[in-house]
C-alpha positions, 0 to 999 in steps of 0.5 A: 585429183584434176589440174585445178586442184593441183594448182590451187595446193600449189600456187595462191588462190588469187594467183590460180583464178587470175590466170584461169580468168586470162587463160579463158579469155585468150582461149576464146578469142584465139579461133577468130583470130586464127580465122581472120589470118586468112583475110590479107588486110588482117593478118598482120594484126591477127599474127602480132596478137596471137604471138601476144596470147601464147607468149602471156600462155607460155610465161604464166604456164611455165611460172605455174609449172604446167609443162605441156601447156608451156612447151606447146605455147612455145613452139606455136610463138616460135612459128608465129615469130617466124610468120612475122617475118613473112610477106607471104599471105599465111597458107591453109595448112597453117591455119589448119595446124593453128585451129587444131592448136587452138583446139588443144588450148580449148580442151585444157580450158575444159580440163581446168573448168572440170578439174580432170588431168590435163589431156595429152597433147595429141603428137599430130600437133607437133608436126610443123606446118610448111610455112612457105607453101 
């Protein structure tokens, strides 16, 4: 039994289906917003949008008791909050880390589609980039 079956066994089908629809849209938009962080005229907007995306994932996955997803989204949300308070451009290390984070959420998206167990978080993702470089 995979992650989707687990959710459907514990929550109303409509709630799970709505989460998966929204999650799919958020995962699809993540990478573009992360890449656009390197454009000075797009940085503030992208940080705010990414913050909203990860906040929504954190809230929904917390409600659905998808602990690894909720914890990683919380970590990313905290880092994005720090970026909101910076005036310097987002550095390459941070953009690369966020792209790897995006890949993890995309892998989880595949886990939902294929109804397989949720992939383990890669340890390297837990190494926070230096936001000040």
